[in-house]
C-alpha positions, 0 to 999 in steps of 0.5 A, spaced: 292 401 756 298 400 751 299 404 745 300 399 739 305 403 736 310 401 742 310 394 739 309 395 732 314 391 728 319 395 724 317 396 716 318 390 712 319 385 718 313 382 717 313 377 711 308 376 706 307 369 707 301 365 710 301 364 717 298 365 724 300 370 729 299 371 737 298 378 741 301 377 748 299 382 754 304 385 758 305 379 763 306 374 756 299 371 756 296 370 749 290 374 749 288 373 741 290 368 736 289 369 728 291 366 722 292 370 715 293 369 708 298 374 708 301 376 715 304 383 713 297 385 710 293 382 716 297 385 722 298 392 718 291 393 719 291 392 727 296 398 727 292 403 724 289 409 728 285 406 734 279 410 733 278 407 726 278 400 729 272 396 731 271 397 738 273 389 740 279 390 736 281 396 739 280 393 746 285 388 744 290 392 741 291 396 747 291 391 751 296 387 748 304 389 749 307 385 743 305 380 737 309 374 734 308 370 728 309 363 725 310 362 718 306 356 714 306 353 707 299 354 706 292 356 709 290 350 711 296 349 715 295 356 718 287 354 720 290 347 723 295 351 727 290 356 729 286 351 732 291 348 736 293 354 739 286 357 741 286 350 744 292 351 748 292 358 750 285 359 751 285 367 749 280 371 752 279 375 745 277 369 741 271 366 740 269 361 746 264 356 746 261 354 753 259 347 751 265 344 749 263 337 752 263 330 748 257 328 746 255 320 747 255 316 741 252 309 739 258 304 738 259 297 736 266 294 737 267 290 731 274 289 733 272 284 738 271 277 738 264 278 741 262 285 739 259 289 744 253 295 743 255 300 748 255 308 749 261 311 748 264 318 748 271 321 746 275 319 740 273 314 735 277 308 736 279 303 730 275 298 728 269 301 732 262 302 728 259 309 731 252 312 730 250 319 732 252 323 736 246 323 740 244 329 745 243 325 751 245 318 753 238 315 755 236 316 747 241 311 745 239 306 751 232 307 749 233 305 741 238 299 743 232 297 748 228 296 742 233 293 737 235 288 742 229 284 741 230 283 734 238 283 734 240 280 741 247 283 741 252 283 747 251 289 751 255 287 758 262 289 760 268 285 759 268 283 766 261 281 766 262 277 760 268 273 763 264 272 770 258 269 766 263 264 762 266 262 769 260 260 772 256 258 766 250 262 767 248 268 763 246 275 765 239 277 766 238 280 759 240 272 757 234 270 760 229 275 758 231 274 750 235 281 749 242 277 749 244 271 745 248 269 751 255 268 747 258 267 754 255 261 755 255 258 748 248 259 746 251 262 739 258 262 736 262 267 735 261 267 727 253 267 729 254 273 734 258 277 729 253 276 724 247 279 729 252 285 730 253 286 723 245 286 722 244 291 728 249 296 724 246 295 717 239 297 721 242 303 724 245 305 718 238 305 714 238 299 711 231 297 714 227 294 708 230 287 708 229 286 716 222 288 716 220 284 710 223 278 713 220 278 719 213 279 716 214 273 712 216 269 718 210 272 722 205 270 716 208 263 716 208 262 723 201 264 723 199 259 717 202 253 721 198 255 727 204 257 731 201 263 734 206 264 740 211 265 735 207 269 730 206 274 736 213 274 738 215 276 731 209 281 731 212 285 737 219 285 734 216 288 728 213 293 732 219 294 736 223 296 729 218 300 727 218 304 733 226 305 733 225 307 726 220 313 728 225 315 733 230 316 726 225 319 721 227 320 714 228 327 713 232 327 706 230 322 701 236 321 697 240 318 703 245 323 704 250 323 710 251 331 712 252 335 718 247 342 718 250 348 722 245 354 723 246 360 727 242 365 731 246 371 734 245 378 737 250 383 738 254 379 744 252 372 743 251 367 738 248 360 739 250 354 734 246 348 733 248 342 729 244 336 726 248 330 724 244 326 718 246 319 716 243 315 711 237 321 710 236 320 718 237 325 723 242 321 728 244 326 733 244 334 735 248 338 739 249 346 740 253 351 743 253 358 746 258 363 745 260 370 747 262 374 741 268 377 744 272 378 737 270 382 731 267 376 727 261 375 722 257 370 721 262 366 716 267 367 722 262 364 727 261 358 722 269 357 721 270 357 729 264 352 729 267 347 724 274 348 728 270 346 734 266 340 731 272 337 727 278 339 729 279 334 735 279 329 730 273 325 734 268 327 729 268 324 722 267 329 716 261 327 712 260 328 704 256 334 705 256 340 710 251 345 710 252 352 713 248 359 713 255 362 710 261 359 707 267 361 710 274 361 706 276 356 701 282 354 706 276 351 711 274 347 705 281 344 703 282 343 711 275 339 711 277 335 705 284 333 708 280 331 714 275 326 710 280 324 705 276 326 699 271 331 697 267 335 702 261 339 699 261 345 703 255 350 701 249 354 703 242 350 701 238 354 696 232 349 695 228 343 697 228 338 703 235 341 705 233 348 705 227 346 709 231 342 714 236 348 715 230 352 717 229 347 722 236 347 725 235 355 724 229 355 729 232 350 734 238 355 734 234 361 735 230 357 741 237 355 744 239 362 744 232 365 747 232 359 752 239 361 754 237 368 755 231 366 759 235 362 764 240 367 765 235 372 766 230 368 770 235 366 776 233 370 782 241 370 785 243 373 778 238 378 778 240 380 785 247 381 783 245 384 776 241 390 780 247 391 785 252 391 780 248 397 776 247 400 783 255 400 785 257 402 778 252 408 777 253 410 785 246 409 786 243 410 793 239 403 793 238 398 787 234 400 782 228 395 783 224 399 777 227 401 771 224 404 765 227 405 758 226 409 752 227 408 745 226 412 739 224 409 732 222 412 725 223 410 718 227 416 715 224 421 719 217 418 718 212 415 723 216 417 729 214 413 735 217 412 742 217 406 747 217 405 754 219 399 757 219 397 764 223 392 768 221 391 776 226 386 780 230 385 773 224 382 770 220 385 764 213 388 766 209 388 760 203 391 763 206 397 764 209 398 757 207 404 754 208 407 747 208 414 744 207 418 738 212 424 737 207 430 736 211 436 738 215 437 731 216 433 724 222 430 721 228 426 724 231 429 731 232 423 736 234 428 741 228 432 741 224 426 741 227 423 747 226 430 750 219 430 748 217 423 750 220 424 757 217 430 759 210 427 757 211 421 761 213 425 767 208 430 766 203 425 767 207 423 773 206 429 776 199 430 774 197 424 778 201 426 784 197 432 784 191 429 784 192 424 790 194 430 794 201 428 794 204 434 791 200 439 796 201 436 802 207 431 802 207 430 809 200 426 809 202 421 804 202 414 807 209 410 806 205 405 802 202 405 795 195 407 797 196 414 794 198 411 788 192 407 787 185 409 784 178 407 787 179 400 784 185 399 788 189 399 781 196 402 780 195 409 776 198 408 770 204 413 771 204 413 778 210 409 780 217 413 778 223 409 776 229 409 780 233 408 774 231 411 767 235 408 761 235 411 754 238 408 748 243 412 746 249 416 748 251 423 751 246 427 747 240 423 749 242 422 756 243 430 756 236 431 753 233 426 758 236 430 764 234 436 761 227 434 761 227 432 768 230 438 771 225 442 767 219 439 771 223 439 778 224 432 778 231 430 782 230 423 785 230 419 778 237 417 776 239 417 768 243 413 764 244 411 757 247 405 753 250 406 747 249 400 742 256 401 738 261 400 744 256 398 750 258 404 754 254 407 760 253 414 759 251 419 765 249 426 765 254 431 765 260 426 765 265 426 759 267 419 760 263 413 760 262 408 765 265 401 762 262 395 765 266 388 764 263 384 759 262 378 764 258 383 768 250 381 769 249 388 770 251 390 763 247 384 761 241 386 764 241 393 761 242 390 754 236 386 755 232 392 757 235 396 752 234 391 746 226 390 749 225 398 748 228 397 741 223 391 739 217 394 742 219 401 739 220 398 732 214 394 732 210 400 733 213 404 728 212 398 723 205 397 725 203 405 724 207 405 717 203 399 715 196 402 717 198 409 714 199 405 707 193 401 708 188 407 710 182 408 707 178 415 706 173 412 712 179 412 717 179 419 719 171 420 720 171 422 727 166 418 731 166 412 726 170 406 729 172 399 725 166 395 726 161 401 723 166 402 717 166 395 716 158 395 716 158 401 711 163 398 706 159 391 706 152 394 705 154 399 699 160 394 696 165 400 695 167 407 696 164 409 690 157 407 692 158 410 699 159 417 696 153 417 692 149 415 698 144 420 701 143 421 709 137 417 709 140 411 705 146 411 710 141 411 716 139 404 713 145 401 715 145 397 722 148 401 727 149 408 723 144 413 726 142 420 723 148 424 726 153 419 724 150 419 717 151 426 716 158 426 719 160 421 714 156 424 708 160 431 709 166 428 710 166 424 704 163 430 700 169 434 702 174 430 699 176 429 692 175 422 690 182 418 689 185 418 681 184 411 678 189 406 679 191 400 674 193 393 676 199 392 672 198 385 672 191 384 669 190 391 666 184 392 670 182 399 672 181 400 680 176 405 681 177 406 689 180 402 695 176 399 700 182 397 705 181 399 712 186 399 718 184 396 724 186 401 730 190 400 735 189 401 743 194 403 748 197 409 745 199 415 750 197 422 748 
């Protein structure tokens, strides 16, 4: 690893002008490309104390061996040059989109004598009318097949067209009425071009005239008793309406816009783009990217816009709606590409905001689907487990992994979670959650020690109950000794091969100490620190750093993130329960059903407090012993002070709120 001070430019050597810079490694390969409004200010930020840099930036500057720059006149030029260099050098520390394919579009070749409707990809050609892009070519063909009934435009290749002219016989589409057959002179060039232009008008959203015209023709044919013609026109109307349903109006003002949304986590981001033309969604595309460089949401938006419009194959619409607005240079660049003003903004209200939420949901689903596909592949999971075993020097692959996480809100409602992954997949039936009972306040290390001690103390107790502790040589090799009478596995009877904690050295040391105090020495322990994604092992000063492309690291991150999700969900539910708890919640032996029955019978806590034991016994399900307990509990508590509804001025004498208890808590 290089020391950035060894290649730092001399003071004053870096210009103040806008420009683009490249970091190269010791072999001369470009590893990062960036742009700056002021090169001196931006590059100086890379040569500060490495400890103060973002982890990804620190890795980049210590990998680099030199830096160079190119001065440009404006920020827009810098943006264009940055995109060109990223495409040319493919730097490893820049954001990279995995899905860089070209998307199919519906094209009408108005630059030909006999225009043709076809599917096209790649750069736009002059004189060709484009619609889309579409996610799949079959979606275009379905739409075209419906419209050819009404607009029988040529769809054949030039070779087929010339062959039909030579033999004087049209292709099959000409015989079944889905082509006007200009190849054999059924229509002239002018008439065929008119059909092609009507096709384009319909695709552009100007549908009302054609529908009304066909309806009038159908009614006239029916009035003249030309029923076959009327039926054909009726079918044509149905075909047009089905084609319109495939492109439903989402923006009533007929806007041309591209909507871009993001879903991201610490390592990856999914980009979804909806192309709206004439108020209808004409196409959709999406990418997934590794967040290799230190970049925020606005930076991801900027990279996505470069990817979308930089190649010049995608026209820039009048509006581009995004979740976060990048720098002004991006807006100027888009205006330059379009040749007129571009409204680049975040939608705040109305239909556009609602549609943006739809695009956002698509992005979230795309990211979840990407992670699911990656996690569900058997070969990938096997490789991930083997990489973990090799990196941690385990005797065998960790078929069962347990991960623990602590969650609290400023030291209140401190809880912990335990999630289980077997064969690289989550086993939610084995998840457990804990309340921290040994102390009060915020101490993640102490909480981790308590939770792991409780979990493995239960494990030892169940081993002792099976006799495995007392006579270990008689325990069978299978799972018999770890099951109860019904044949089900005992709750804590299976120890993990790997125990993962969410945290660094302190949490790992606490977990290892808890196991050592219980005499357990056959469970491997590691911690995954979220800030740097480093794997910490007990007693080691330096972490194990897995490559970013490692499937083993990805699996550990999934396990850690799932433990965090499970813990924070439980913590939020406990906080909500505490904030809405009523006086009846703590009455021993009184469950949710009977609490509701009491409140329903008396109407309020005030009347319930005034009730006698005999009156309480009149409630269905309440026996004398329970009634006495309830009466004693309510009598021992001072009624809550009056509350005032500040909106209405109404005095609220008591609360009837109750909380639903949750099952599954571990003691």
